[in-house]
C-alpha positions, 0 to 999 in steps of 0.5 A: 243302104235304103232301098226304094221300095222300103221307103214309105210313099207319101199319100194324098187325100182325094179331098184336098186335091193333088200335091203341087210340084213345089210341095212334093219337092219341098217334102222330099228335100226335108225328108232326105235333107237334100238338094241333090239331084242325080242324073240317070244318064247311061253311057255305053262308053262308061258302063263296065265292060261286063255290063255290055254283055247283057242284052239290056244293061240300062235298067239293071244299072239304073236300078242299082244307082237308085237303090244306092241313092234313094235316101240321099236325093231330092230328085232324079233326072234322066236325060232322054238323049242317053236312052235314045242312043240305045234304040227301042231298048233304051226307051223301054228301059227309061219307062221302066226306070221311071216306074221304079223310082219311088213315087215320093221322089220327083222325076225330071225328064231332061229332053229340052222340048220346045215346039208348037202348042199341039206338039207340046200337048202331045209331049205333055200327054206322054210324059206327064200322063202316060209316064207320070213324071213330075217335070220336064225341061223346055226350050222356050224359043217358040214362045209361051205355047211351049209352056202353056200347052204343058202346064197350063192346067196341071198344078201338080207338074212343072217345067224347067225353062232353059234360061242360062244353060251351063255349056261353054257356048251358051253365050252364043245366043243367050247373051250376058245376064250381067248386062241385063239383056239378051235372050236369057234375060228376056226369057226370065222376065217374060215367061214369069207373066205366062199364066200357068197352073203348074210351076215355071222353074228355070235351068240356070247353070252353076258355071256362070255364078255371077249370072246365077245370082242375077237370075235369082233377082229376076225370078225370085219365086221360081225354082232353079234346076242347077246343072254344072257342079260336077264334071263341068266345074260349076260354083257350088257355093253360089248355087247354094247361096242364090239357088233357093226360092221362097218355098224350096231349095234348088235342084242341084244336079250331078250326073257323071260324078256320081253314077260313074264314081266307080267302075268295078263291082262296087260301082253302086257303093261308090255312087252312094259315097259320091252322092253322100259327099256332094249332099253333105258338102251342099248341107255344109254350105247351107249351114 
């Protein structure tokens, strides 16, 4: 098993400037031969009972999952909501989890932020500046300032803009990409015109396979964060076929199916086995 602190970190020369987000993503995808992202979502309803006897069970749980999977992933994606439910202790655990993840592995904070420009700038200062994460999920409902305020001048960072989300009620407002109209289609078309130094990727769920293929046609150069392949039953083959962009592979996320693959003392080993199985299935479809 590869431990995160035994993996060599990538270094950059100060003379060539920072590595872009896509360069960092491509590098780890090649190193680990992986398009798999593991969602770090600590749920008190799913943790082992003996863990809940700890004053702060979240960080040790996350560290065990990271230790078990760091050589199998292309990114980690903590969802902010799972940490807020633990109160202040959860936020501290999230900050320490971010610090524990090896620096050569991209960290995507799934918070779906989407506010006015000065508020988005504050989100960016905290997440990108203080915590040093690499990407953030963004709700574009308020328009271009939700994105420009975050990555307008940050070439080494990225946002994943919500386009076609994986949940069942996504069609309530997002429309149908197969018809080429509606909010999801408008987001894909218009946001690509926003001038940013950082990368604009998109959240496109594997639970809508036909629409994922159309999203790729509408945004040929954007990286895709693809949820929905695990418990939600999304189409992995379509994610592999239409997920890649010109430079890197997609970030295919699985959370519950990996981190809760086992409930006993060997939960980390079970998580590693589950992550290996998903990564290998992705690679079989790739080739």
